[in-house]
Gaussian input, Z-matrix of N, CA and C with variables (Angstrom, degrees):
# hf/3-21g

backbone

0 1
 N
 C     1     B1
 C     2     B2     1     A1
 N     3     B3     2     A2     1     D1
 C     4     B4     3     A3     2     D2
 C     5     B5     4     A4     3     D3
 N     6     B6     5     A5     4     D4
 C     7     B7     6     A6     5     D5
 C     8     B8     7     A7     6     D6
 N     9     B9     8     A8     7     D7
 C    10    B10     9     A9     8     D8
 C    11    B11    10    A10     9     D9
 N    12    B12    11    A11    10    D10
 C    13    B13    12    A12    11    D11
 C    14    B14    13    A13    12    D12
 N    15    B15    14    A14    13    D13
 C    16    B16    15    A15    14    D14
 C    17    B17    16    A16    15    D15
 N    18    B18    17    A17    16    D16
 C    19    B19    18    A18    17    D17
 C    20    B20    19    A19    18    D18
 N    21    B21    20    A20    19    D19
 C    22    B22    21    A21    20    D20
 C    23    B23    22    A22    21    D21
 N    24    B24    23    A23    22    D22
 C    25    B25    24    A24    23    D23
 C    26    B26    25    A25    24    D24
 N    27    B27    26    A26    25    D25
 C    28    B28    27    A27    26    D26
 C    29    B29    28    A28    27    D27
 N    30    B30    29    A29    28    D28
 C    31    B31    30    A30    29    D29
 C    32    B32    31    A31    30    D30
 N    33    B33    32    A32    31    D31
 C    34    B34    33    A33    32    D32
 C    35    B35    34    A34    33    D33
 N    36    B36    35    A35    34    D34
 C    37    B37    36    A36    35    D35
 C    38    B38    37    A37    36    D36
 N    39    B39    38    A38    37    D37
 C    40    B40    39    A39    38    D38
 C    41    B41    40    A40    39    D39
 N    42    B42    41    A41    40    D40
 C    43    B43    42    A42    41    D41
 C    44    B44    43    A43    42    D42
 N    45    B45    44    A44    43    D43
 C    46    B46    45    A45    44    D44
 C    47    B47    46    A46    45    D45
 N    48    B48    47    A47    46    D46
 C    49    B49    48    A48    47    D47
 C    50    B50    49    A49    48    D48
 N    51    B51    50    A50    49    D49
 C    52    B52    51    A51    50    D50
 C    53    B53    52    A52    51    D51
 N    54    B54    53    A53    52    D52
 C    55    B55    54    A54    53    D53
 C    56    B56    55    A55    54    D54
 N    57    B57    56    A56    55    D55
 C    58    B58    57    A57    56    D56
 C    59    B59    58    A58    57    D57
 N    60    B60    59    A59    58    D58
 C    61    B61    60    A60    59    D59
 C    62    B62    61    A61    60    D60
 N    63    B63    62    A62    61    D61
 C    64    B64    63    A63    62    D62
 C    65    B65    64    A64    63    D63
 N    66    B66    65    A65    64    D64
 C    67    B67    66    A66    65    D65
 C    68    B68    67    A67    66    D66
 N    69    B69    68    A68    67    D67
 C    70    B70    69    A69    68    D68
 C    71    B71    70    A70    69    D69
 N    72    B72    71    A71    70    D70
 C    73    B73    72    A72    71    D71
 C    74    B74    73    A73    72    D72
 N    75    B75    74    A74    73    D73
 C    76    B76    75    A75    74    D74
 C    77    B77    76    A76    75    D75
 N    78    B78    77    A77    76    D76
 C    79    B79    78    A78    77    D77
 C    80    B80    79    A79    78    D78
 N    81    B81    80    A80    79    D79
 C    82    B82    81    A81    80    D80
 C    83    B83    82    A82    81    D81
 N    84    B84    83    A83    82    D82
 C    85    B85    84    A84    83    D83
 C    86    B86    85    A85    84    D84
 N    87    B87    86    A86    85    D85
 C    88    B88    87    A87    86    D86
 C    89    B89    88    A88    87    D87
 N    90    B90    89    A89    88    D88
 C    91    B91    90    A90    89    D89
 C    92    B92    91    A91    90    D90
 N    93    B93    92    A92    91    D91
 C    94    B94    93    A93    92    D92
 C    95    B95    94    A94    93    D93
 N    96    B96    95    A95    94    D94
 C    97    B97    96    A96    95    D95
 C    98    B98    97    A97    96    D96
 N    99    B99    98    A98    97    D97
 C   100   B100    99    A99    98    D98
 C   101   B101   100   A100    99    D99
 N   102   B102   101   A101   100   D100
 C   103   B103   102   A102   101   D101
 C   104   B104   103   A103   102   D102
 N   105   B105   104   A104   103   D103
 C   106   B106   105   A105   104   D104
 C   107   B107   106   A106   105   D105
 N   108   B108   107   A107   106   D106
 C   109   B109   108   A108   107   D107
 C   110   B110   109   A109   108   D108
 N   111   B111   110   A110   109   D109
 C   112   B112   111   A111   110   D110
 C   113   B113   112   A112   111   D111
 N   114   B114   113   A113   112   D112
 C   115   B115   114   A114   113   D113
 C   116   B116   115   A115   114   D114
 N   117   B117   116   A116   115   D115
 C   118   B118   117   A117   116   D116
 C   119   B119   118   A118   117   D117
 N   120   B120   119   A119   118   D118
 C   121   B121   120   A120   119   D119
 C   122   B122   121   A121   120   D120
 N   123   B123   122   A122   121   D121
 C   124   B124   123   A123   122   D122
 C   125   B125   124   A124   123   D123
 N   126   B126   125   A125   124   D124
 C   127   B127   126   A126   125   D125
 C   128   B128   127   A127   126   D126
 N   129   B129   128   A128   127   D127
 C   130   B130   129   A129   128   D128
 C   131   B131   130   A130   129   D129
 N   132   B132   131   A131   130   D130
 C   133   B133   132   A132   131   D131
 C   134   B134   133   A133   132   D132
 N   135   B135   134   A134   133   D133
 C   136   B136   135   A135   134   D134
 C   137   B137   136   A136   135   D135
 N   138   B138   137   A137   136   D136
 C   139   B139   138   A138   137   D137
 C   140   B140   139   A139   138   D138
 N   141   B141   140   A140   139   D139
 C   142   B142   141   A141   140   D140
 C   143   B143   142   A142   141   D141
 N   144   B144   143   A143   142   D142
 C   145   B145   144   A144   143   D143
 C   146   B146   145   A145   144   D144
 N   147   B147   146   A146   145   D145
 C   148   B148   147   A147   146   D146
 C   149   B149   148   A148   147   D147
 N   150   B150   149   A149   148   D148
 C   151   B151   150   A150   149   D149
 C   152   B152   151   A151   150   D150
 N   153   B153   152   A152   151   D151
 C   154   B154   153   A153   152   D152
 C   155   B155   154   A154   153   D153
 N   156   B156   155   A155   154   D154
 C   157   B157   156   A156   155   D155
 C   158   B158   157   A157   156   D156
 N   159   B159   158   A158   157   D157
 C   160   B160   159   A159   158   D158
 C   161   B161   160   A160   159   D159
 N   162   B162   161   A161   160   D160
 C   163   B163   162   A162   161   D161
 C   164   B164   163   A163   162   D162
 N   165   B165   164   A164   163   D163
 C   166   B166   165   A165   164   D164
 C   167   B167   166   A166   165   D165
 N   168   B168   167   A167   166   D166
 C   169   B169   168   A168   167   D167
 C   170   B170   169   A169   168   D168
 N   171   B171   170   A170   169   D169
 C   172   B172   171   A171   170   D170
 C   173   B173   172   A172   171   D171
 N   174   B174   173   A173   172   D172
 C   175   B175   174   A174   173   D173
 C   176   B176   175   A175   174   D174
 N   177   B177   176   A176   175   D175
 C   178   B178   177   A177   176   D176
 C   179   B179   178   A178   177   D177
 N   180   B180   179   A179   178   D178
 C   181   B181   180   A180   179   D179
 C   182   B182   181   A181   180   D180
 N   183   B183   182   A182   181   D181
 C   184   B184   183   A183   182   D182
 C   185   B185   184   A184   183   D183
 N   186   B186   185   A185   184   D184
 C   187   B187   186   A186   185   D185
 C   188   B188   187   A187   186   D186
 N   189   B189   188   A188   187   D187
 C   190   B190   189   A189   188   D188
 C   191   B191   190   A190   189   D189
 N   192   B192   191   A191   190   D190
 C   193   B193   192   A192   191   D191
 C   194   B194   193   A193   192   D192
 N   195   B195   194   A194   193   D193
 C   196   B196   195   A195   194   D194
 C   197   B197   196   A196   195   D195
 N   198   B198   197   A197   196   D196
 C   199   B199   198   A198   197   D197
 C   200   B200   199   A199   198   D198
 N   201   B201   200   A200   199   D199
 C   202   B202   201   A201   200   D200
 C   203   B203   202   A202   201   D201
 N   204   B204   203   A203   202   D202
 C   205   B205   204   A204   203   D203
 C   206   B206   205   A205   204   D204
 N   207   B207   206   A206   205   D205
 C   208   B208   207   A207   206   D206
 C   209   B209   208   A208   207   D207
 N   210   B210   209   A209   208   D208
 C   211   B211   210   A210   209   D209
 C   212   B212   211   A211   210   D210
 N   213   B213   212   A212   211   D211
 C   214   B214   213   A213   212   D212
 C   215   B215   214   A214   213   D213
 N   216   B216   215   A215   214   D214
 C   217   B217   216   A216   215   D215
 C   218   B218   217   A217   216   D216
 N   219   B219   218   A218   217   D217
 C   220   B220   219   A219   218   D218
 C   221   B221   220   A220   219   D219
 N   222   B222   221   A221   220   D220
 C   223   B223   222   A222   221   D221
 C   224   B224   223   A223   222   D222
 N   225   B225   224   A224   223   D223
 C   226   B226   225   A225   224   D224
 C   227   B227   226   A226   225   D225
 N   228   B228   227   A227   226   D226
 C   229   B229   228   A228   227   D227
 C   230   B230   229   A229   228   D228
 N   231   B231   230   A230   229   D229
 C   232   B232   231   A231   230   D230
 C   233   B233   232   A232   231   D231
 N   234   B234   233   A233   232   D232
 C   235   B235   234   A234   233   D233
 C   236   B236   235   A235   234   D234
 N   237   B237   236   A236   235   D235
 C   238   B238   237   A237   236   D236
 C   239   B239   238   A238   237   D237
 N   240   B240   239   A239   238   D238
 C   241   B241   240   A240   239   D239
 C   242   B242   241   A241   240   D240
 N   243   B243   242   A242   241   D241
 C   244   B244   243   A243   242   D242
 C   245   B245   244   A244   243   D243
 N   246   B246   245   A245   244   D244
 C   247   B247   246   A246   245   D245
 C   248   B248   247   A247   246   D246
 N   249   B249   248   A248   247   D247
 C   250   B250   249   A249   248   D248
 C   251   B251   250   A250   249   D249
 N   252   B252   251   A251   250   D250
 C   253   B253   252   A252   251   D251
 C   254   B254   253   A253   252   D252
 N   255   B255   254   A254   253   D253
 C   256   B256   255   A255   254   D254
 C   257   B257   256   A256   255   D255
 N   258   B258   257   A257   256   D256
 C   259   B259   258   A258   257   D257
 C   260   B260   259   A259   258   D258
 N   261   B261   260   A260   259   D259
 C   262   B262   261   A261   260   D260
 C   263   B263   262   A262   261   D261
 N   264   B264   263   A263   262   D262
 C   265   B265   264   A264   263   D263
 C   266   B266   265   A265   264   D264
 N   267   B267   266   A266   265   D265
 C   268   B268   267   A267   266   D266
 C   269   B269   268   A268   267   D267
 N   270   B270   269   A269   268   D268
 C   271   B271   270   A270   269   D269
 C   272   B272   271   A271   270   D270
 N   273   B273   272   A272   271   D271
 C   274   B274   273   A273   272   D272
 C   275   B275   274   A274   273   D273
 N   276   B276   275   A275   274   D274
 C   277   B277   276   A276   275   D275
 C   278   B278   277   A277   276   D276
 N   279   B279   278   A278   277   D277
 C   280   B280   279   A279   278   D278
 C   281   B281   280   A280   279   D279
 N   282   B282   281   A281   280   D280
 C   283   B283   282   A282   281   D281
 C   284   B284   283   A283   282   D282
 N   285   B285   284   A284   283   D283
 C   286   B286   285   A285   284   D284
 C   287   B287   286   A286   285   D285
 N   288   B288   287   A287   286   D286
 C   289   B289   288   A288   287   D287
 C   290   B290   289   A289   288   D288
 N   291   B291   290   A290   289   D289
 C   292   B292   291   A291   290   D290
 C   293   B293   292   A292   291   D291
 N   294   B294   293   A293   292   D292
 C   295   B295   294   A294   293   D293
 C   296   B296   295   A295   294   D294
 N   297   B297   296   A296   295   D295
 C   298   B298   297   A297   296   D296
 C   299   B299   298   A298   297   D297
 N   300   B300   299   A299   298   D298
 C   301   B301   300   A300   299   D299
 C   302   B302   301   A301   300   D300
 N   303   B303   302   A302   301   D301
 C   304   B304   303   A303   302   D302
 C   305   B305   304   A304   303   D303
 N   306   B306   305   A305   304   D304
 C   307   B307   306   A306   305   D305
 C   308   B308   307   A307   306   D306
 N   309   B309   308   A308   307   D307
 C   310   B310   309   A309   308   D308
 C   311   B311   310   A310   309   D309
 N   312   B312   311   A311   310   D310
 C   313   B313   312   A312   311   D311
 C   314   B314   313   A313   312   D312
 N   315   B315   314   A314   313   D313
 C   316   B316   315   A315   314   D314
 C   317   B317   316   A316   315   D315
 N   318   B318   317   A317   316   D316
 C   319   B319   318   A318   317   D317
 C   320   B320   319   A319   318   D318
 N   321   B321   320   A320   319   D319
 C   322   B322   321   A321   320   D320
 C   323   B323   322   A322   321   D321
 N   324   B324   323   A323   322   D322
 C   325   B325   324   A324   323   D323
 C   326   B326   325   A325   324   D324
 N   327   B327   326   A326   325   D325
 C   328   B328   327   A327   326   D326
 C   329   B329   328   A328   327   D327
 N   330   B330   329   A329   328   D328
 C   331   B331   330   A330   329   D329
 C   332   B332   331   A331   330   D330
 N   333   B333   332   A332   331   D331
 C   334   B334   333   A333   332   D332
 C   335   B335   334   A334   333   D333

   B1=1.4926
   B2=1.5153
   B3=1.3547
   B4=1.4463
   B5=1.5073
   B6=1.3783
   B7=1.4438
   B8=1.5297
   B9=1.2786
   B10=1.5627
   B11=1.5069
   B12=1.3301
   B13=1.5353
   B14=1.4370
   B15=1.3324
   B16=1.4571
   B17=1.5432
   B18=1.3374
   B19=1.5081
   B20=1.5171
   B21=1.3503
   B22=1.4350
   B23=1.5990
   B24=1.3672
   B25=1.4766
   B26=1.5725
   B27=1.2894
   B28=1.5393
   B29=1.5395
   B30=1.3241
   B31=1.5135
   B32=1.5431
   B33=1.3233
   B34=1.4676
   B35=1.5633
   B36=1.3621
   B37=1.4629
   B38=1.5371
   B39=1.2834
   B40=1.4659
   B41=1.4543
   B42=1.3289
   B43=1.4927
   B44=1.5793
   B45=1.2481
   B46=1.5153
   B47=1.5720
   B48=1.3756
   B49=1.4161
   B50=1.5869
   B51=1.2782
   B52=1.4771
   B53=1.4847
   B54=1.3255
   B55=1.4576
   B56=1.5248
   B57=1.3155
   B58=1.4663
   B59=1.5491
   B60=1.3307
   B61=1.4569
   B62=1.5072
   B63=1.3405
   B64=1.5029
   B65=1.4953
   B66=1.3285
   B67=1.4878
   B68=1.5014
   B69=1.2884
   B70=1.3740
   B71=1.4637
   B72=1.3518
   B73=1.5211
   B74=1.5163
   B75=1.3279
   B76=1.4112
   B77=1.5620
   B78=1.2622
   B79=1.4470
   B80=1.5041
   B81=1.3367
   B82=1.4617
   B83=1.4750
   B84=1.3493
   B85=1.4306
   B86=1.5329
   B87=1.3028
   B88=1.3905
   B89=1.5169
   B90=1.2925
   B91=1.4375
   B92=1.5334
   B93=1.2576
   B94=1.4327
   B95=1.5214
   B96=1.3150
   B97=1.4936
   B98=1.4880
   B99=1.3240
   B100=1.4866
   B101=1.5556
   B102=1.3299
   B103=1.4588
   B104=1.4985
   B105=1.3645
   B106=1.4688
   B107=1.5159
   B108=1.3305
   B109=1.3803
   B110=1.5258
   B111=1.3272
   B112=1.4532
   B113=1.5039
   B114=1.3631
   B115=1.4685
   B116=1.5445
   B117=1.3002
   B118=1.5223
   B119=1.5681
   B120=1.3498
   B121=1.4314
   B122=1.4976
   B123=1.4007
   B124=1.4440
   B125=1.5184
   B126=1.3771
   B127=1.4352
   B128=1.5149
   B129=1.3453
   B130=1.4177
   B131=1.4619
   B132=1.3434
   B133=1.4762
   B134=1.4521
   B135=1.2864
   B136=1.4651
   B137=1.4318
   B138=1.3593
   B139=1.5604
   B140=1.5357
   B141=1.3170
   B142=1.4408
   B143=1.5592
   B144=1.3472
   B145=1.3790
   B146=1.5258
   B147=1.2792
   B148=1.4807
   B149=1.4821
   B150=1.2841
   B151=1.5037
   B152=1.5310
   B153=1.3387
   B154=1.4972
   B155=1.5540
   B156=1.3593
   B157=1.4303
   B158=1.5483
   B159=1.2849
   B160=1.4124
   B161=1.5269
   B162=1.3016
   B163=1.4547
   B164=1.5647
   B165=1.3063
   B166=1.4855
   B167=1.5156
   B168=1.3259
   B169=1.5147
   B170=1.4989
   B171=1.3534
   B172=1.4530
   B173=1.5741
   B174=1.2882
   B175=1.4725
   B176=1.4972
   B177=1.2985
   B178=1.4137
   B179=1.5040
   B180=1.3422
   B181=1.4782
   B182=1.5359
   B183=1.3050
   B184=1.4536
   B185=1.5369
   B186=1.3399
   B187=1.4542
   B188=1.5198
   B189=1.3441
   B190=1.3621
   B191=1.5928
   B192=1.3301
   B193=1.4525
   B194=1.4998
   B195=1.3207
   B196=1.4731
   B197=1.5063
   B198=1.3133
   B199=1.4327
   B200=1.4979
   B201=1.3557
   B202=1.4930
   B203=1.5214
   B204=1.3354
   B205=1.4727
   B206=1.5617
   B207=1.2999
   B208=1.4298
   B209=1.5022
   B210=1.3460
   B211=1.5325
   B212=1.5155
   B213=1.3302
   B214=1.3998
   B215=1.5639
   B216=1.3213
   B217=1.4342
   B218=1.5310
   B219=1.3184
   B220=1.4689
   B221=1.5612
   B222=1.3474
   B223=1.4613
   B224=1.4945
   B225=1.3519
   B226=1.4975
   B227=1.5322
   B228=1.3712
   B229=1.4056
   B230=1.5636
   B231=1.2979
   B232=1.4624
   B233=1.4883
   B234=1.3361
   B235=1.4619
   B236=1.4955
   B237=1.3278
   B238=1.4386
   B239=1.5048
   B240=1.3379
   B241=1.4695
   B242=1.5625
   B243=1.3259
   B244=1.5038
   B245=1.5364
   B246=1.2827
   B247=1.4519
   B248=1.4789
   B249=1.3805
   B250=1.4608
   B251=1.5103
   B252=1.2880
   B253=1.4375
   B254=1.5020
   B255=1.3005
   B256=1.4102
   B257=1.4945
   B258=1.3471
   B259=1.4563
   B260=1.5371
   B261=1.3069
   B262=1.3725
   B263=1.5433
   B264=1.2990
   B265=1.4542
   B266=1.4912
   B267=1.3778
   B268=1.4412
   B269=1.5290
   B270=1.3401
   B271=1.5004
   B272=1.5193
   B273=1.3493
   B274=1.4649
   B275=1.4958
   B276=1.3032
   B277=1.4167
   B278=1.5476
   B279=1.3254
   B280=1.4242
   B281=1.5360
   B282=1.2800
   B283=1.5154
   B284=1.4919
   B285=1.3466
   B286=1.4297
   B287=1.5533
   B288=1.3785
   B289=1.4938
   B290=1.5385
   B291=1.3057
   B292=1.4115
   B293=1.5304
   B294=1.3723
   B295=1.4416
   B296=1.5232
   B297=1.2945
   B298=1.4635
   B299=1.4942
   B300=1.3609
   B301=1.4165
   B302=1.5034
   B303=1.2902
   B304=1.4802
   B305=1.5118
   B306=1.3039
   B307=1.4859
   B308=1.5006
   B309=1.3423
   B310=1.4553
   B311=1.5352
   B312=1.3500
   B313=1.4238
   B314=1.4765
   B315=1.3364
   B316=1.4742
   B317=1.6035
   B318=1.2646
   B319=1.4588
   B320=1.4887
   B321=1.3020
   B322=1.4650
   B323=1.4936
   B324=1.3017
   B325=1.4067
   B326=1.5374
   B327=1.2984
   B328=1.4131
   B329=1.5650
   B330=1.2149
   B331=1.4353
   B332=1.5034
   B333=1.2530
   B334=1.4177
   B335=1.4803
   A1=110.57
   A2=116.48
   A3=120.56
   A4=109.90
   A5=116.20
   A6=118.82
   A7=111.49
   A8=120.08
   A9=125.61
   A10=107.11
   A11=116.67
   A12=117.20
   A13=113.85
   A14=117.83
   A15=121.60
   A16=110.73
   A17=113.32
   A18=113.67
   A19=112.02
   A20=114.75
   A21=117.37
   A22=113.20
   A23=112.11
   A24=116.83
   A25=109.81
   A26=118.41
   A27=120.15
   A28=107.87
   A29=117.71
   A30=118.53
   A31=110.87
   A32=119.29
   A33=121.25
   A34=107.11
   A35=115.48
   A36=118.82
   A37=110.76
   A38=113.84
   A39=122.95
   A40=111.90
   A41=116.80
   A42=123.22
   A43=105.81
   A44=111.26
   A45=116.74
   A46=103.76
   A47=111.63
   A48=121.06
   A49=111.89
   A50=115.86
   A51=120.73
   A52=111.05
   A53=114.78
   A54=126.49
   A55=105.37
   A56=116.99
   A57=116.80
   A58=112.69
   A59=117.53
   A60=118.35
   A61=113.26
   A62=118.77
   A63=119.10
   A64=112.21
   A65=118.36
   A66=122.85
   A67=110.11
   A68=119.68
   A69=123.87
   A70=115.40
   A71=117.61
   A72=123.65
   A73=105.36
   A74=117.31
   A75=121.15
   A76=108.82
   A77=118.36
   A78=124.78
   A79=108.90
   A80=116.43
   A81=121.43
   A82=110.86
   A83=117.18
   A84=122.02
   A85=113.01
   A86=121.21
   A87=123.38
   A88=109.22
   A89=120.17
   A90=125.88
   A91=109.14
   A92=115.82
   A93=123.30
   A94=113.21
   A95=115.42
   A96=120.21
   A97=109.44
   A98=117.81
   A99=123.45
   A100=107.79
   A101=117.40
   A102=119.21
   A103=112.62
   A104=118.54
   A105=124.68
   A106=110.70
   A107=120.00
   A108=121.42
   A109=109.54
   A110=116.57
   A111=123.10
   A112=112.96
   A113=118.19
   A114=122.11
   A115=112.05
   A116=115.23
   A117=118.97
   A118=110.81
   A119=116.80
   A120=119.05
   A121=113.23
   A122=118.54
   A123=120.12
   A124=110.08
   A125=117.45
   A126=118.85
   A127=110.34
   A128=117.02
   A129=122.73
   A130=109.55
   A131=114.44
   A132=124.05
   A133=110.37
   A134=119.64
   A135=125.07
   A136=111.56
   A137=114.70
   A138=118.46
   A139=112.20
   A140=117.28
   A141=120.95
   A142=113.15
   A143=115.93
   A144=119.57
   A145=109.74
   A146=116.63
   A147=122.70
   A148=111.96
   A149=117.57
   A150=117.96
   A151=111.36
   A152=109.40
   A153=117.28
   A154=107.92
   A155=115.46
   A156=119.44
   A157=107.59
   A158=115.22
   A159=123.63
   A160=113.57
   A161=119.77
   A162=121.37
   A163=107.64
   A164=116.57
   A165=117.62
   A166=108.57
   A167=113.84
   A168=117.07
   A169=110.83
   A170=112.56
   A171=119.00
   A172=109.28
   A173=113.86
   A174=123.11
   A175=109.93
   A176=116.99
   A177=121.24
   A178=111.17
   A179=114.65
   A180=117.19
   A181=110.50
   A182=115.91
   A183=120.82
   A184=111.43
   A185=117.37
   A186=120.73
   A187=112.51
   A188=115.72
   A189=121.54
   A190=111.42
   A191=113.07
   A192=118.17
   A193=106.27
   A194=124.09
   A195=126.92
   A196=108.59
   A197=118.78
   A198=124.11
   A199=110.23
   A200=113.51
   A201=119.56
   A202=108.65
   A203=115.12
   A204=120.79
   A205=111.30
   A206=114.63
   A207=121.76
   A208=115.21
   A209=111.22
   A210=116.24
   A211=116.62
   A212=117.43
   A213=121.67
   A214=112.14
   A215=116.87
   A216=116.90
   A217=117.29
   A218=115.31
   A219=120.97
   A220=108.97
   A221=120.12
   A222=119.65
   A223=115.13
   A224=116.59
   A225=120.61
   A226=108.52
   A227=118.08
   A228=122.36
   A229=111.77
   A230=117.62
   A231=121.03
   A232=115.02
   A233=120.11
   A234=122.51
   A235=108.03
   A236=125.32
   A237=125.96
   A238=112.49
   A239=114.39
   A240=118.54
   A241=107.32
   A242=115.83
   A243=119.83
   A244=109.86
   A245=118.79
   A246=125.32
   A247=111.06
   A248=115.24
   A249=120.31
   A250=114.02
   A251=119.02
   A252=125.08
   A253=108.06
   A254=120.11
   A255=125.27
   A256=117.66
   A257=118.10
   A258=121.94
   A259=109.67
   A260=126.08
   A261=124.30
   A262=113.34
   A263=116.29
   A264=118.79
   A265=111.27
   A266=114.65
   A267=117.48
   A268=112.41
   A269=115.23
   A270=118.50
   A271=108.90
   A272=118.30
   A273=117.53
   A274=111.68
   A275=119.56
   A276=123.25
   A277=108.85
   A278=117.78
   A279=121.68
   A280=114.10
   A281=111.91
   A282=117.63
   A283=115.74
   A284=115.47
   A285=118.98
   A286=112.90
   A287=114.80
   A288=118.99
   A289=109.45
   A290=117.63
   A291=121.91
   A292=110.88
   A293=112.58
   A294=123.16
   A295=113.11
   A296=118.90
   A297=121.80
   A298=112.24
   A299=117.72
   A300=120.79
   A301=113.03
   A302=115.58
   A303=122.67
   A304=107.91
   A305=118.38
   A306=123.35
   A307=110.38
   A308=119.31
   A309=123.66
   A310=111.18
   A311=114.83
   A312=118.27
   A313=113.22
   A314=116.73
   A315=125.95
   A316=108.84
   A317=116.68
   A318=119.61
   A319=115.53
   A320=115.36
   A321=123.99
   A322=110.28
   A323=116.90
   A324=123.13
   A325=109.67
   A326=115.92
   A327=121.07
   A328=109.58
   A329=114.52
   A330=120.09
   A331=113.53
   A332=121.03
   A333=120.21
   A334=111.68
   D1=-35.53
   D2=178.00
   D3=-64.22
   D4=-49.72
   D5=178.70
   D6=-60.20
   D7=-41.43
   D8=178.05
   D9=-58.88
   D10=-42.81
   D11=179.37
   D12=-67.73
   D13=-38.21
   D14=176.60
   D15=-64.66
   D16=-44.33
   D17=-179.61
   D18=-64.33
   D19=-40.64
   D20=-179.64
   D21=-63.55
   D22=-41.35
   D23=178.86
   D24=-64.85
   D25=-26.74
   D26=-178.86
   D27=-92.19
   D28=-3.77
   D29=178.26
   D30=80.99
   D31=21.25
   D32=-176.92
   D33=-98.33
   D34=126.27
   D35=-179.21
   D36=-64.06
   D37=142.63
   D38=179.86
   D39=-151.22
   D40=161.76
   D41=175.75
   D42=-137.11
   D43=137.21
   D44=175.67
   D45=-96.88
   D46=122.88
   D47=-177.77
   D48=-119.43
   D49=154.31
   D50=177.20
   D51=-146.76
   D52=146.33
   D53=175.64
   D54=-116.41
   D55=178.54
   D56=178.38
   D57=-66.45
   D58=-12.34
   D59=-174.42
   D60=-128.14
   D61=4.78
   D62=-171.87
   D63=-165.58
   D64=147.98
   D65=170.56
   D66=-121.22
   D67=148.72
   D68=175.20
   D69=-157.12
   D70=173.54
   D71=178.70
   D72=-108.60
   D73=124.79
   D74=176.56
   D75=-103.81
   D76=142.54
   D77=178.22
   D78=-149.89
   D79=167.25
   D80=179.17
   D81=-59.85
   D82=129.68
   D83=174.66
   D84=91.53
   D85=-4.45
   D86=-179.65
   D87=-76.23
   D88=132.51
   D89=-179.26
   D90=-77.11
   D91=135.26
   D92=175.91
   D93=-79.21
   D94=145.02
   D95=177.14
   D96=-128.39
   D97=-176.92
   D98=-176.46
   D99=-63.70
   D100=-34.99
   D101=-175.78
   D102=-94.32
   D103=-14.71
   D104=-176.31
   D105=-125.92
   D106=80.64
   D107=174.63
   D108=-149.83
   D109=175.80
   D110=-175.57
   D111=-66.35
   D112=-29.77
   D113=-177.28
   D114=-66.68
   D115=-33.24
   D116=-174.17
   D117=-95.74
   D118=-3.98
   D119=-176.43
   D120=-65.00
   D121=122.14
   D122=175.07
   D123=-93.06
   D124=-43.69
   D125=172.86
   D126=-146.53
   D127=162.48
   D128=176.60
   D129=-145.42
   D130=153.30
   D131=-179.96
   D132=-151.18
   D133=135.57
   D134=174.01
   D135=-148.87
   D136=171.53
   D137=-178.53
   D138=-63.98
   D139=-26.51
   D140=-176.64
   D141=-83.77
   D142=-17.36
   D143=-174.25
   D144=-91.38
   D145=154.41
   D146=173.95
   D147=-89.20
   D148=89.95
   D149=-176.44
   D150=85.15
   D151=-157.99
   D152=-177.55
   D153=-108.24
   D154=141.83
   D155=175.99
   D156=-105.70
   D157=126.56
   D158=178.16
   D159=-107.08
   D160=147.76
   D161=176.99
   D162=-162.69
   D163=160.65
   D164=178.24
   D165=-84.19
   D166=123.27
   D167=179.30
   D168=-72.22
   D169=147.73
   D170=172.92
   D171=-93.94
   D172=79.36
   D173=-179.16
   D174=-131.63
   D175=138.59
   D176=-179.67
   D177=-86.62
   D178=156.80
   D179=172.02
   D180=-60.72
   D181=-36.10
   D182=179.38
   D183=-59.59
   D184=-40.85
   D185=176.93
   D186=-62.33
   D187=-43.10
   D188=-179.95
   D189=-66.01
   D190=-40.73
   D191=-178.79
   D192=-65.79
   D193=-44.14
   D194=-175.92
   D195=-60.32
   D196=-44.64
   D197=-177.30
   D198=-61.78
   D199=-48.79
   D200=-178.24
   D201=-62.15
   D202=-43.09
   D203=-175.87
   D204=-63.98
   D205=-47.51
   D206=-179.08
   D207=-70.37
   D208=-38.36
   D209=-176.99
   D210=-84.52
   D211=-22.72
   D212=-173.39
   D213=-122.08
   D214=-53.22
   D215=-175.15
   D216=-72.10
   D217=-44.90
   D218=-176.17
   D219=-58.95
   D220=-48.65
   D221=-175.86
   D222=-79.42
   D223=-6.03
   D224=-175.68
   D225=-72.37
   D226=131.78
   D227=176.55
   D228=-57.39
   D229=150.10
   D230=-179.56
   D231=-58.85
   D232=-33.50
   D233=-179.33
   D234=-71.65
   D235=-32.96
   D236=174.93
   D237=-71.88
   D238=-36.44
   D239=176.36
   D240=-60.67
   D241=-45.52
   D242=-179.12
   D243=-58.86
   D244=-46.92
   D245=179.85
   D246=-63.05
   D247=-45.02
   D248=178.65
   D249=-58.44
   D250=-41.51
   D251=179.32
   D252=-81.72
   D253=-52.83
   D254=-173.78
   D255=-70.27
   D256=-30.62
   D257=-175.72
   D258=-65.47
   D259=-56.90
   D260=176.66
   D261=-55.41
   D262=-39.28
   D263=-179.05
   D264=-65.37
   D265=-39.95
   D266=178.39
   D267=-65.06
   D268=-36.41
   D269=179.12
   D270=-67.77
   D271=-37.79
   D272=178.08
   D273=-67.10
   D274=-38.90
   D275=-178.84
   D276=-65.25
   D277=-43.78
   D278=174.63
   D279=-60.32
   D280=-46.90
   D281=179.89
   D282=-64.73
   D283=-44.53
   D284=-172.81
   D285=-107.93
   D286=-0.65
   D287=-178.30
   D288=-84.11
   D289=-14.64
   D290=-179.99
   D291=79.45
   D292=-173.53
   D293=-174.06
   D294=-57.26
   D295=-31.41
   D296=178.97
   D297=-61.19
   D298=-50.25
   D299=177.88
   D300=-59.70
   D301=-38.79
   D302=-178.23
   D303=-67.74
   D304=-44.40
   D305=179.01
   D306=-61.76
   D307=-40.62
   D308=179.83
   D309=-66.18
   D310=-34.36
   D311=176.26
   D312=-68.39
   D313=-40.00
   D314=-179.12
   D315=-70.98
   D316=-17.67
   D317=-174.80
   D318=88.82
   D319=9.51
   D320=-180.00
   D321=-79.04
   D322=169.21
   D323=174.51
   D324=-89.07
   D325=149.21
   D326=177.16
   D327=-115.21
   D328=147.68
   D329=174.85
   D330=-105.62
   D331=126.00
   D332=-178.83
   D333=-95.85

């Protein structure tokens, strides 16, 4: 948004575009990349357009998975990964494990 504001203040035409995994500002002369190109565009909006233009992006689930994996999972610290995976599992065990699982968590004794 900062780049779009600067371009607008300078009178340079631009378009804000988004894919299922990324948003960017497109302008004349900008080089396209794997994440920023016409094929992956889901919607676009700019000062010269009337409203927002929607379309189905040509992006594979594999591309989405790779970006999420590289951008979020790889740099995540090991402790957060453990909480991310173990947290929901723990909630499910407590919710559906019944009173025995809850008692074990509280440190109480269970009767079999």
